[in-house]
N, CA, C and O atoms as a Tripos MOL2 file, in Angstrom:
@<TRIPOS>MOLECULE
protein
  256   255    64     0     0
PROTEIN
NO_CHARGES

@<TRIPOS>ATOM
      1 N         -20.3180  -17.8200   20.0630 N.3       1 UNK1
      2 CA        -19.7740  -16.5820   18.3410 C.3       1 UNK1
      3 C         -18.5000  -17.6940   18.2280 C.2       1 UNK1
      4 O         -17.9740  -18.4880   19.0080 O.2       1 UNK1
      5 N         -18.3490  -17.3890   17.1400 N.am      2 UNK2
      6 CA        -17.5470  -17.5710   16.7380 C.3       2 UNK2
      7 C         -16.7070  -16.9210   16.6790 C.2       2 UNK2
      8 O         -17.1370  -15.8070   16.3800 O.2       2 UNK2
      9 N         -15.0670  -16.8970   16.8470 N.am      3 UNK3
     10 CA        -14.4450  -15.6550   16.5640 C.3       3 UNK3
     11 C         -14.8120  -15.1610   14.9210 C.2       3 UNK3
     12 O         -15.2130  -14.0840   14.4800 O.2       3 UNK3
     13 N         -14.6050  -15.9710   14.5050 N.am      4 UNK4
     14 CA        -14.8630  -14.8690   13.1460 C.3       4 UNK4
     15 C         -15.6780  -13.8480   13.5600 C.2       4 UNK4
     16 O         -15.1540  -12.7880   13.9030 O.2       4 UNK4
     17 N         -17.1040  -14.0080   13.5930 N.am      5 UNK5
     18 CA        -18.0170  -13.2730   13.5890 C.3       5 UNK5
     19 C         -18.1030  -12.3560   14.7130 C.2       5 UNK5
     20 O         -18.7950  -11.3450   14.8300 O.2       5 UNK5
     21 N         -17.1130  -12.9930   15.6800 N.am      6 UNK6
     22 CA        -16.9680  -11.2630   17.3310 C.3       6 UNK6
     23 C         -16.1330  -10.2440   16.5070 C.2       6 UNK6
     24 O         -16.5390   -9.0830   16.5490 O.2       6 UNK6
     25 N         -14.6710  -10.5900   15.5240 N.am      7 UNK7
     26 CA        -14.4060   -9.3160   14.5100 C.3       7 UNK7
     27 C         -14.6730   -8.8460   13.9580 C.2       7 UNK7
     28 O         -14.3490   -7.6580   13.9340 O.2       7 UNK7
     29 N         -15.6000   -9.4700   12.9320 N.am      8 UNK8
     30 CA        -16.4760   -8.9110   12.2400 C.3       8 UNK8
     31 C         -17.2380   -7.7300   13.3580 C.2       8 UNK8
     32 O         -16.5960   -6.6800   13.3940 O.2       8 UNK8
     33 N         -18.0180   -7.7380   13.9210 N.am      9 UNK9
     34 CA        -18.7990   -7.3470   14.7880 C.3       9 UNK9
     35 C         -18.2160   -6.1330   15.5440 C.2       9 UNK9
     36 O         -18.6630   -4.9930   15.6700 O.2       9 UNK9
     37 N         -17.2080   -6.6480   15.9600 N.am     10 UNK10
     38 CA        -15.7450   -5.6200   15.9430 C.3      10 UNK10
     39 C         -15.3710   -4.2780   15.2700 C.2      10 UNK10
     40 O         -15.3230   -3.1270   15.7030 O.2      10 UNK10
     41 N         -15.0870   -4.9070   13.8820 N.am     11 UNK11
     42 CA        -14.6860   -3.8380   12.9980 C.3      11 UNK11
     43 C         -16.4410   -3.3450   12.3080 C.2      11 UNK11
     44 O         -16.3990   -2.3810   11.5440 O.2      11 UNK11
     45 N         -17.3410   -3.7340   12.4670 N.am     12 UNK12
     46 CA        -18.8340   -3.0150   12.1270 C.3      12 UNK12
     47 C         -18.6380   -2.0510   12.9240 C.2      12 UNK12
     48 O         -18.3040   -0.9430   12.5050 O.2      12 UNK12
     49 N         -18.7910   -2.2790   14.0330 N.am     13 UNK13
     50 CA        -18.8990   -0.5370   15.4250 C.3      13 UNK13
     51 C         -17.3640   -0.3040   15.2080 C.2      13 UNK13
     52 O         -17.3510    0.8570   15.6170 O.2      13 UNK13
     53 N         -16.5880   -0.4530   15.0040 N.am     14 UNK14
     54 CA        -15.5430    0.8180   15.7650 C.3      14 UNK14
     55 C         -14.5930    1.2430   14.3440 C.2      14 UNK14
     56 O         -14.0170    2.3250   14.2350 O.2      14 UNK14
     57 N         -14.5710    0.2370   13.3850 N.am     15 UNK15
     58 CA        -13.6470   -0.3730   11.5850 C.3      15 UNK15
     59 C         -12.7040   -0.3510   12.2060 C.2      15 UNK15
     60 O         -12.4620   -0.0400   13.3720 O.2      15 UNK15
     61 N         -11.6790   -0.9740   10.7510 N.am     16 UNK16
     62 CA        -10.9450   -1.9510   10.8280 C.3      16 UNK16
     63 C         -10.3180   -1.1380   11.8530 C.2      16 UNK16
     64 O         -11.0300   -0.6290   12.7180 O.2      16 UNK16
     65 N          -9.3930   -1.0080   11.8500 N.am     17 UNK17
     66 CA         -8.3660   -0.2440   12.2440 C.3      17 UNK17
     67 C          -8.5620   -0.0040   13.5100 C.2      17 UNK17
     68 O          -7.7950   -0.6140   14.2550 O.2      17 UNK17
     69 N          -9.3570    0.7020   14.0260 N.am     18 UNK18
     70 CA         -9.6710    0.9920   15.5280 C.3      18 UNK18
     71 C          -9.8910   -0.3650   15.9960 C.2      18 UNK18
     72 O          -9.0360   -0.5820   16.8550 O.2      18 UNK18
     73 N         -10.6610   -1.4120   15.8300 N.am     19 UNK19
     74 CA        -10.9730   -2.7060   16.8900 C.3      19 UNK19
     75 C          -9.4450   -3.4810   16.8140 C.2      19 UNK19
     76 O          -8.9370   -3.9550   17.8300 O.2      19 UNK19
     77 N          -8.7520   -3.5490   15.4070 N.am     20 UNK20
     78 CA         -7.5260   -4.1410   16.1350 C.3      20 UNK20
     79 C          -7.0010   -3.0210   17.0510 C.2      20 UNK20
     80 O          -6.9090   -3.4740   18.1920 O.2      20 UNK20
     81 N          -6.7080   -2.0200   17.0010 N.am     21 UNK21
     82 CA         -6.0030   -1.6550   18.4570 C.3      21 UNK21
     83 C          -6.8400   -1.8270   19.8340 C.2      21 UNK21
     84 O          -6.3570   -2.1770   20.9110 O.2      21 UNK21
     85 N          -8.0040   -1.5530   19.6110 N.am     22 UNK22
     86 CA         -8.6890   -2.0750   20.8350 C.3      22 UNK22
     87 C          -8.6690   -3.4900   21.7010 C.2      22 UNK22
     88 O          -8.7330   -3.6050   22.9250 O.2      22 UNK22
     89 N          -8.5640   -4.5090   20.7190 N.am     23 UNK23
     90 CA         -8.5550   -5.7340   20.8230 C.3      23 UNK23
     91 C          -7.3210   -6.0650   21.0490 C.2      23 UNK23
     92 O          -7.1300   -7.2460   21.3380 O.2      23 UNK23
     93 N          -5.8250   -4.9000   20.9710 N.am     24 UNK24
     94 CA         -4.6350   -5.1420   21.2080 C.3      24 UNK24
     95 C          -4.8450   -4.8020   22.5090 C.2      24 UNK24
     96 O          -5.2880   -5.5140   23.4110 O.2      24 UNK24
     97 N          -4.4660   -3.5670   22.5480 N.am     25 UNK25
     98 CA         -4.1120   -2.6550   23.2260 C.3      25 UNK25
     99 C          -5.2570   -2.0840   25.4090 C.2      25 UNK25
    100 O          -4.9180   -1.8970   26.5780 O.2      25 UNK25
    101 N          -6.6570   -2.0850   24.5110 N.am     26 UNK26
    102 CA         -7.5300   -1.5170   25.0790 C.3      26 UNK26
    103 C          -7.8440   -2.8160   27.1360 C.2      26 UNK26
    104 O          -8.0840   -4.0230   27.1200 O.2      26 UNK26
    105 N          -7.7540   -2.2410   28.0090 N.am     27 UNK27
    106 CA         -7.3990   -3.4850   28.9620 C.3      27 UNK27
    107 C          -9.0140   -3.6780   29.5090 C.2      27 UNK27
    108 O          -9.2720   -2.4870   29.6850 O.2      27 UNK27
    109 N         -10.1360   -4.3290   29.8520 N.am     28 UNK28
    110 CA        -10.7870   -4.2020   30.5110 C.3      28 UNK28
    111 C         -11.4160   -5.4760   31.5710 C.2      28 UNK28
    112 O         -11.5640   -6.6960   31.5040 O.2      28 UNK28
    113 N         -11.7090   -4.2400   32.6880 N.am     29 UNK29
    114 CA        -11.6320   -4.9990   33.5650 C.3      29 UNK29
    115 C         -12.8600   -6.0550   33.9570 C.2      29 UNK29
    116 O         -13.0420   -6.5850   35.0530 O.2      29 UNK29
    117 N         -13.6000   -6.1950   32.8150 N.am     30 UNK30
    118 CA        -14.5440   -7.1810   33.2010 C.3      30 UNK30
    119 C         -14.2850   -8.6120   32.7050 C.2      30 UNK30
    120 O         -14.9670   -9.6240   32.8640 O.2      30 UNK30
    121 N         -13.0600   -8.4210   32.0290 N.am     31 UNK31
    122 CA        -12.0850   -9.7450   31.4180 C.3      31 UNK31
    123 C         -11.0690   -9.9190   32.4990 C.2      31 UNK31
    124 O         -10.0940  -10.5000   32.0230 O.2      31 UNK31
    125 N         -10.9190   -9.6610   33.6960 N.am     32 UNK32
    126 CA        -10.2600   -9.8230   34.7140 C.3      32 UNK32
    127 C          -8.5570   -8.7630   34.0760 C.2      32 UNK32
    128 O          -7.4350   -9.2690   34.0390 O.2      32 UNK32
    129 N          -8.8000   -7.6770   33.7750 N.am     33 UNK33
    130 CA         -7.6230   -7.1680   33.3920 C.3      33 UNK33
    131 C          -6.7210   -7.1670   32.0830 C.2      33 UNK33
    132 O          -5.8170   -6.3760   31.8140 O.2      33 UNK33
    133 N          -7.3560   -8.6480   31.0530 N.am     34 UNK34
    134 CA         -7.4760   -8.6350   29.6140 C.3      34 UNK34
    135 C          -8.0530   -7.3540   28.7810 C.2      34 UNK34
    136 O          -8.7470   -6.3440   28.8980 O.2      34 UNK34
    137 N          -7.1440   -8.2400   27.7030 N.am     35 UNK35
    138 CA         -7.2740   -7.2600   26.3630 C.3      35 UNK35
    139 C          -7.6820   -8.2860   25.9440 C.2      35 UNK35
    140 O          -7.5060   -9.3320   26.5670 O.2      35 UNK35
    141 N          -8.6820   -8.2070   24.1450 N.am     36 UNK36
    142 CA         -9.4120   -8.8900   23.9860 C.3      36 UNK36
    143 C          -9.2030   -9.9250   23.3160 C.2      36 UNK36
    144 O          -9.9630  -10.8870   23.2080 O.2      36 UNK36
    145 N          -7.3490   -9.6670   22.4560 N.am     37 UNK37
    146 CA         -6.6220  -10.8150   22.1880 C.3      37 UNK37
    147 C          -6.5520  -11.6020   23.5730 C.2      37 UNK37
    148 O          -7.2560  -12.5350   23.9600 O.2      37 UNK37
    149 N          -5.6350  -11.0360   24.1210 N.am     38 UNK38
    150 CA         -5.1910  -12.0180   25.6000 C.3      38 UNK38
    151 C          -6.0750  -12.4820   26.2830 C.2      38 UNK38
    152 O          -5.7470  -13.1600   27.2580 O.2      38 UNK38
    153 N          -7.6880  -12.2270   25.9390 N.am     39 UNK39
    154 CA         -9.0150  -12.7070   26.8470 C.3      39 UNK39
    155 C          -9.6770  -14.0660   25.6580 C.2      39 UNK39
    156 O         -10.2350  -15.0750   26.0890 O.2      39 UNK39
    157 N          -9.5180  -13.8680   24.5920 N.am     40 UNK40
    158 CA         -9.6320  -15.1380   23.4490 C.3      40 UNK40
    159 C          -8.6190  -15.8780   23.4400 C.2      40 UNK40
    160 O          -8.8220  -17.0680   23.2040 O.2      40 UNK40
    161 N          -7.3480  -15.4640   23.6680 N.am     41 UNK41
    162 CA         -6.5880  -16.9650   23.1580 C.3      41 UNK41
    163 C          -6.3110  -17.1460   25.4660 C.2      41 UNK41
    164 O          -5.2060  -17.5090   25.8680 O.2      41 UNK41
    165 N          -6.6480  -17.0540   25.7710 N.am     42 UNK42
    166 CA         -6.9850  -17.8910   27.2840 C.3      42 UNK42
    167 C          -7.7190  -18.4510   27.0350 C.2      42 UNK42
    168 O          -7.5950  -19.4310   27.7700 O.2      42 UNK42
    169 N          -8.8790  -18.6480   26.1990 N.am     43 UNK43
    170 CA        -10.1150  -19.2460   25.3550 C.3      43 UNK43
    171 C         -11.0690  -18.6080   26.5570 C.2      43 UNK43
    172 O         -11.3850  -19.3890   27.4550 O.2      43 UNK43
    173 N         -11.6030  -17.0840   26.6420 N.am     44 UNK44
    174 CA        -12.6680  -16.8610   27.4680 C.3      44 UNK44
    175 C         -13.1920  -17.0150   25.8670 C.2      44 UNK44
    176 O         -12.5560  -17.0110   24.8130 O.2      44 UNK44
    177 N         -14.7910  -17.1690   26.1840 N.am     45 UNK45
    178 CA        -15.6370  -17.8980   25.0620 C.3      45 UNK45
    179 C         -15.6810  -15.7210   23.6650 C.2      45 UNK45
    180 O         -15.1420  -14.6560   23.9660 O.2      45 UNK45
    181 N         -16.0070  -15.8480   23.1690 N.am     46 UNK46
    182 CA        -16.0620  -14.4990   22.5920 C.3      46 UNK46
    183 C         -16.6840  -14.1590   22.6590 C.2      46 UNK46
    184 O         -16.6930  -12.9300   22.7330 O.2      46 UNK46
    185 N         -18.4710  -15.2870   22.7270 N.am     47 UNK47
    186 CA        -19.5780  -13.5730   23.6200 C.3      47 UNK47
    187 C         -19.6320  -12.9340   24.3890 C.2      47 UNK47
    188 O         -20.2640  -11.8870   24.5310 O.2      47 UNK47
    189 N         -18.7630  -13.6270   25.2140 N.am     48 UNK48
    190 CA        -18.4600  -12.5770   27.0730 C.3      48 UNK48
    191 C         -17.8240  -11.7510   26.2460 C.2      48 UNK48
    192 O         -18.2050  -10.5920   26.0820 O.2      48 UNK48
    193 N         -16.8400  -12.2360   25.6690 N.am     49 UNK49
    194 CA        -15.8050  -10.8360   25.3340 C.3      49 UNK49
    195 C         -16.9800   -9.9470   24.6840 C.2      49 UNK49
    196 O         -17.2160   -9.0700   25.5150 O.2      49 UNK49
    197 N         -17.5740   -9.8310   23.8950 N.am     50 UNK50
    198 CA        -18.2810   -9.3170   22.7770 C.3      50 UNK50
    199 C         -19.3150   -7.9400   24.0140 C.2      50 UNK50
    200 O         -19.4560   -6.7170   24.0150 O.2      50 UNK50
    201 N         -19.7450   -8.9770   24.7880 N.am     51 UNK51
    202 CA        -20.7350   -8.1460   26.0320 C.3      51 UNK51
    203 C         -19.9750   -7.4180   26.7840 C.2      51 UNK51
    204 O         -20.5790   -6.4830   27.3070 O.2      51 UNK51
    205 N         -18.5260   -7.5210   27.1120 N.am     52 UNK52
    206 CA        -17.8660   -6.6450   27.9580 C.3      52 UNK52
    207 C         -17.7430   -5.4820   27.2640 C.2      52 UNK52
    208 O         -18.1250   -4.3650   27.6150 O.2      52 UNK52
    209 N         -16.9110   -5.9620   25.7530 N.am     53 UNK53
    210 CA        -16.8830   -4.7810   24.6750 C.3      53 UNK53
    211 C         -17.6260   -3.9940   24.5420 C.2      53 UNK53
    212 O         -17.0620   -2.9370   24.2590 O.2      53 UNK53
    213 N         -19.1040   -3.8710   24.6120 N.am     54 UNK54
    214 CA        -20.0100   -4.0480   24.5510 C.3      54 UNK54
    215 C         -20.6330   -2.5900   25.5110 C.2      54 UNK54
    216 O         -21.1430   -1.5190   25.1820 O.2      54 UNK54
    217 N         -20.1920   -3.3700   27.0990 N.am     55 UNK55
    218 CA        -20.1140   -2.8630   28.1410 C.3      55 UNK55
    219 C         -19.6150   -1.1110   28.1530 C.2      55 UNK55
    220 O         -20.1100    0.0120   28.0640 O.2      55 UNK55
    221 N         -18.1360   -1.8770   28.3500 N.am     56 UNK56
    222 CA        -17.2340   -0.9580   28.2200 C.3      56 UNK56
    223 C         -17.3230    0.2870   27.2380 C.2      56 UNK56
    224 O         -16.7660    1.2600   27.7460 O.2      56 UNK56
    225 N         -17.8530    0.5450   25.9960 N.am     57 UNK57
    226 CA        -17.7450    1.2840   24.8640 C.3      57 UNK57
    227 C         -19.6330    1.5900   24.5720 C.2      57 UNK57
    228 O         -20.0650    1.9290   23.4710 O.2      57 UNK57
    229 N         -20.4140    1.4020   25.6560 N.am     58 UNK58
    230 CA        -21.3550    1.8800   25.5730 C.3      58 UNK58
    231 C         -22.2100    1.8080   24.3370 C.2      58 UNK58
    232 O         -22.9440    2.6590   23.8340 O.2      58 UNK58
    233 N         -21.9260    0.5630   23.9700 N.am     59 UNK59
    234 CA        -22.1230    0.5010   22.4260 C.3      59 UNK59
    235 C         -24.3610   -0.2880   22.7320 C.2      59 UNK59
    236 O         -24.9590   -1.0970   23.4420 O.2      59 UNK59
    237 N         -24.6120    0.5720   21.7710 N.am     60 UNK60
    238 CA        -26.5540    0.3760   21.7110 C.3      60 UNK60
    239 C         -26.7130   -0.7700   21.6130 C.2      60 UNK60
    240 O         -26.1680   -1.5730   20.8550 O.2      60 UNK60
    241 N         -27.5870   -0.9300   22.4950 N.am     61 UNK61
    242 CA        -28.2650   -2.7170   22.9410 C.3      61 UNK61
    243 C         -28.1320   -2.8520   21.5380 C.2      61 UNK61
    244 O         -27.2270   -3.6110   21.1910 O.2      61 UNK61
    245 N         -29.2140   -1.9760   20.0690 N.am     62 UNK62
    246 CA        -29.8510   -2.9050   18.8120 C.3      62 UNK62
    247 C         -28.5050   -2.9670   18.3760 C.2      62 UNK62
    248 O         -28.4530   -3.3030   17.1920 O.2      62 UNK62
    249 N         -27.0390   -2.7040   19.0550 N.am     63 UNK63
    250 CA        -26.2630   -3.6100   18.0510 C.3      63 UNK63
    251 C         -25.6970   -4.9560   18.9580 C.2      63 UNK63
    252 O         -25.1370   -5.9450   18.4840 O.2      63 UNK63
    253 N         -26.0480   -4.6670   20.5840 N.am     64 UNK64
    254 CA        -24.9360   -6.2010   20.7730 C.3      64 UNK64
    255 C         -25.3000   -7.3700   20.6380 C.2      64 UNK64
    256 O         -24.4930   -8.2880   20.7840 O.2      64 UNK64
@<TRIPOS>BOND
     1     1     2 1
     2     2     3 1
     3     3     4 2
     4     3     5 am
     5     5     6 1
     6     6     7 1
     7     7     8 2
     8     7     9 am
     9     9    10 1
    10    10    11 1
    11    11    12 2
    12    11    13 am
    13    13    14 1
    14    14    15 1
    15    15    16 2
    16    15    17 am
    17    17    18 1
    18    18    19 1
    19    19    20 2
    20    19    21 am
    21    21    22 1
    22    22    23 1
    23    23    24 2
    24    23    25 am
    25    25    26 1
    26    26    27 1
    27    27    28 2
    28    27    29 am
    29    29    30 1
    30    30    31 1
    31    31    32 2
    32    31    33 am
    33    33    34 1
    34    34    35 1
    35    35    36 2
    36    35    37 am
    37    37    38 1
    38    38    39 1
    39    39    40 2
    40    39    41 am
    41    41    42 1
    42    42    43 1
    43    43    44 2
    44    43    45 am
    45    45    46 1
    46    46    47 1
    47    47    48 2
    48    47    49 am
    49    49    50 1
    50    50    51 1
    51    51    52 2
    52    51    53 am
    53    53    54 1
    54    54    55 1
    55    55    56 2
    56    55    57 am
    57    57    58 1
    58    58    59 1
    59    59    60 2
    60    59    61 am
    61    61    62 1
    62    62    63 1
    63    63    64 2
    64    63    65 am
    65    65    66 1
    66    66    67 1
    67    67    68 2
    68    67    69 am
    69    69    70 1
    70    70    71 1
    71    71    72 2
    72    71    73 am
    73    73    74 1
    74    74    75 1
    75    75    76 2
    76    75    77 am
    77    77    78 1
    78    78    79 1
    79    79    80 2
    80    79    81 am
    81    81    82 1
    82    82    83 1
    83    83    84 2
    84    83    85 am
    85    85    86 1
    86    86    87 1
    87    87    88 2
    88    87    89 am
    89    89    90 1
    90    90    91 1
    91    91    92 2
    92    91    93 am
    93    93    94 1
    94    94    95 1
    95    95    96 2
    96    95    97 am
    97    97    98 1
    98    98    99 1
    99    99   100 2
   100    99   101 am
   101   101   102 1
   102   102   103 1
   103   103   104 2
   104   103   105 am
   105   105   106 1
   106   106   107 1
   107   107   108 2
   108   107   109 am
   109   109   110 1
   110   110   111 1
   111   111   112 2
   112   111   113 am
   113   113   114 1
   114   114   115 1
   115   115   116 2
   116   115   117 am
   117   117   118 1
   118   118   119 1
   119   119   120 2
   120   119   121 am
   121   121   122 1
   122   122   123 1
   123   123   124 2
   124   123   125 am
   125   125   126 1
   126   126   127 1
   127   127   128 2
   128   127   129 am
   129   129   130 1
   130   130   131 1
   131   131   132 2
   132   131   133 am
   133   133   134 1
   134   134   135 1
   135   135   136 2
   136   135   137 am
   137   137   138 1
   138   138   139 1
   139   139   140 2
   140   139   141 am
   141   141   142 1
   142   142   143 1
   143   143   144 2
   144   143   145 am
   145   145   146 1
   146   146   147 1
   147   147   148 2
   148   147   149 am
   149   149   150 1
   150   150   151 1
   151   151   152 2
   152   151   153 am
   153   153   154 1
   154   154   155 1
   155   155   156 2
   156   155   157 am
   157   157   158 1
   158   158   159 1
   159   159   160 2
   160   159   161 am
   161   161   162 1
   162   162   163 1
   163   163   164 2
   164   163   165 am
   165   165   166 1
   166   166   167 1
   167   167   168 2
   168   167   169 am
   169   169   170 1
   170   170   171 1
   171   171   172 2
   172   171   173 am
   173   173   174 1
   174   174   175 1
   175   175   176 2
   176   175   177 am
   177   177   178 1
   178   178   179 1
   179   179   180 2
   180   179   181 am
   181   181   182 1
   182   182   183 1
   183   183   184 2
   184   183   185 am
   185   185   186 1
   186   186   187 1
   187   187   188 2
   188   187   189 am
   189   189   190 1
   190   190   191 1
   191   191   192 2
   192   191   193 am
   193   193   194 1
   194   194   195 1
   195   195   196 2
   196   195   197 am
   197   197   198 1
   198   198   199 1
   199   199   200 2
   200   199   201 am
   201   201   202 1
   202   202   203 1
   203   203   204 2
   204   203   205 am
   205   205   206 1
   206   206   207 1
   207   207   208 2
   208   207   209 am
   209   209   210 1
   210   210   211 1
   211   211   212 2
   212   211   213 am
   213   213   214 1
   214   214   215 1
   215   215   216 2
   216   215   217 am
   217   217   218 1
   218   218   219 1
   219   219   220 2
   220   219   221 am
   221   221   222 1
   222   222   223 1
   223   223   224 2
   224   223   225 am
   225   225   226 1
   226   226   227 1
   227   227   228 2
   228   227   229 am
   229   229   230 1
   230   230   231 1
   231   231   232 2
   232   231   233 am
   233   233   234 1
   234   234   235 1
   235   235   236 2
   236   235   237 am
   237   237   238 1
   238   238   239 1
   239   239   240 2
   240   239   241 am
   241   241   242 1
   242   242   243 1
   243   243   244 2
   244   243   245 am
   245   245   246 1
   246   246   247 1
   247   247   248 2
   248   247   249 am
   249   249   250 1
   250   250   251 1
   251   251   252 2
   252   251   253 am
   253   253   254 1
   254   254   255 1
   255   255   256 2
@<TRIPOS>SUBSTRUCTURE
     1 UNK1         2 RESIDUE 1 A UNK
     2 UNK2         6 RESIDUE 1 A UNK
     3 UNK3        10 RESIDUE 1 A UNK
     4 UNK4        14 RESIDUE 1 A UNK
     5 UNK5        18 RESIDUE 1 A UNK
     6 UNK6        22 RESIDUE 1 A UNK
     7 UNK7        26 RESIDUE 1 A UNK
     8 UNK8        30 RESIDUE 1 A UNK
     9 UNK9        34 RESIDUE 1 A UNK
    10 UNK10       38 RESIDUE 1 A UNK
    11 UNK11       42 RESIDUE 1 A UNK
    12 UNK12       46 RESIDUE 1 A UNK
    13 UNK13       50 RESIDUE 1 A UNK
    14 UNK14       54 RESIDUE 1 A UNK
    15 UNK15       58 RESIDUE 1 A UNK
    16 UNK16       62 RESIDUE 1 A UNK
    17 UNK17       66 RESIDUE 1 A UNK
    18 UNK18       70 RESIDUE 1 A UNK
    19 UNK19       74 RESIDUE 1 A UNK
    20 UNK20       78 RESIDUE 1 A UNK
    21 UNK21       82 RESIDUE 1 A UNK
    22 UNK22       86 RESIDUE 1 A UNK
    23 UNK23       90 RESIDUE 1 A UNK
    24 UNK24       94 RESIDUE 1 A UNK
    25 UNK25       98 RESIDUE 1 A UNK
    26 UNK26      102 RESIDUE 1 A UNK
    27 UNK27      106 RESIDUE 1 A UNK
    28 UNK28      110 RESIDUE 1 A UNK
    29 UNK29      114 RESIDUE 1 A UNK
    30 UNK30      118 RESIDUE 1 A UNK
    31 UNK31      122 RESIDUE 1 A UNK
    32 UNK32      126 RESIDUE 1 A UNK
    33 UNK33      130 RESIDUE 1 A UNK
    34 UNK34      134 RESIDUE 1 A UNK
    35 UNK35      138 RESIDUE 1 A UNK
    36 UNK36      142 RESIDUE 1 A UNK
    37 UNK37      146 RESIDUE 1 A UNK
    38 UNK38      150 RESIDUE 1 A UNK
    39 UNK39      154 RESIDUE 1 A UNK
    40 UNK40      158 RESIDUE 1 A UNK
    41 UNK41      162 RESIDUE 1 A UNK
    42 UNK42      166 RESIDUE 1 A UNK
    43 UNK43      170 RESIDUE 1 A UNK
    44 UNK44      174 RESIDUE 1 A UNK
    45 UNK45      178 RESIDUE 1 A UNK
    46 UNK46      182 RESIDUE 1 A UNK
    47 UNK47      186 RESIDUE 1 A UNK
    48 UNK48      190 RESIDUE 1 A UNK
    49 UNK49      194 RESIDUE 1 A UNK
    50 UNK50      198 RESIDUE 1 A UNK
    51 UNK51      202 RESIDUE 1 A UNK
    52 UNK52      206 RESIDUE 1 A UNK
    53 UNK53      210 RESIDUE 1 A UNK
    54 UNK54      214 RESIDUE 1 A UNK
    55 UNK55      218 RESIDUE 1 A UNK
    56 UNK56      222 RESIDUE 1 A UNK
    57 UNK57      226 RESIDUE 1 A UNK
    58 UNK58      230 RESIDUE 1 A UNK
    59 UNK59      234 RESIDUE 1 A UNK
    60 UNK60      238 RESIDUE 1 A UNK
    61 UNK61      242 RESIDUE 1 A UNK
    62 UNK62      246 RESIDUE 1 A UNK
    63 UNK63      250 RESIDUE 1 A UNK
    64 UNK64      254 RESIDUE 1 A UNK
């Protein structure tokens, strides 16, 4: 998954502003205690990050 697709999925699910805040501030235990932005910078695949976000925020399966 491309990062641009990932960012679009985040914005579609949470709204642009909230998606940006979540990416910067919300620490995900499934990503080793990293935020989305930190995980992307560390080279963790966007698809893996999206799965963790979906799990953490109970995103319905049809939007995962």
